[in-house]
C-alpha positions in Angstrom: 24.9 7.8 -46.2 27.7 6.5 -48.5 29.7 9.0 -50.5 32.3 8.8 -53.2 34.2 12.1 -52.6 37.9 12.8 -52.8 40.2 12.7 -50.9 39.4 9.4 -49.4 39.6 9.5 -45.6 42.3 7.1 -44.4 41.4 4.2 -42.1 37.8 3.8 -43.4 36.5 0.7 -45.2 35.8 1.0 -48.9 33.1 -0.7 -51.0 32.8 -1.6 -54.6 29.4 0.2 -55.0 27.1 2.5 -53.1 24.6 -0.4 -52.4 27.5 -2.5 -51.1 28.5 0.4 -48.7 24.8 0.7 -47.5 24.7 -3.0 -46.9 28.0 -3.1 -45.1 28.2 0.2 -43.2 24.5 0.7 -42.5 23.1 -2.9 -42.3 20.0 -2.9 -40.2 19.4 0.9 -40.5 15.7 1.1 -39.7 15.2 4.5 -41.3 16.4 3.2 -44.7 18.1 6.6 -45.4 21.3 5.1 -46.9 19.3 2.9 -49.3 16.9 5.7 -50.1 19.8 7.8 -51.5 20.6 5.2 -54.2 19.8 6.3 -57.8 17.3 3.4 -58.2 16.4 2.9 -54.5 14.8 -0.5 -53.5 11.5 -0.2 -51.7 10.0 -2.1 -48.8 7.1 -3.2 -51.0 8.5 -3.7 -54.5 6.2 -3.7 -57.5 5.7 -7.2 -58.8 6.3 -7.8 -62.5 5.0 -10.2 -65.0 1.5 -11.7 -65.1 -0.5 -13.0 -62.3 -0.7 -16.6 -61.3 -4.4 -16.6 -62.2 -6.6 -15.5 -65.1 -9.7 -13.4 -65.0 -12.3 -12.2 -67.6 -11.4 -9.0 -69.5 -14.5 -7.0 -68.8 -12.9 -3.9 -70.4 -13.0 -5.4 -73.9 -16.1 -6.0 -75.9 -17.6 -9.5 -75.1 -17.4 -10.6 -78.8 -13.6 -10.3 -78.8 -12.6 -10.5 -75.1 -10.9 -13.4 -73.4 -9.2 -14.1 -70.1 -6.1 -12.2 -69.0 -3.6 -12.3 -66.2 -2.3 -8.7 -66.3 -1.7 -6.5 -63.3 -3.3 -5.0 -61.4 -6.0 -7.5 -60.6 -9.3 -5.5 -60.5 -10.7 -7.7 -57.7 -14.3 -8.9 -57.4 -14.0 -11.3 -60.3 -13.8 -15.1 -60.4 -10.3 -16.3 -61.2 -9.0 -19.4 -63.1 -5.8 -21.4 -62.9 -5.4 -21.6 -66.8 
């Protein structure tokens, strides 16, 4: 992986950040070890953020006050609507 220890070995490339080092020195590393050592390591299947592109009925709320929502995760098995 990439380190930031002193003294700096001569003749080796330097990078502005740990992620830049991983991308430059370990690009294509199939194990992902270098990237996994980052404080906030990226994943191969990032969690999506924000609402869904569809709406579905909020069955968890009383029918009298419920509406349609687009929050994650989608519970599945429900009809969806575009708006």
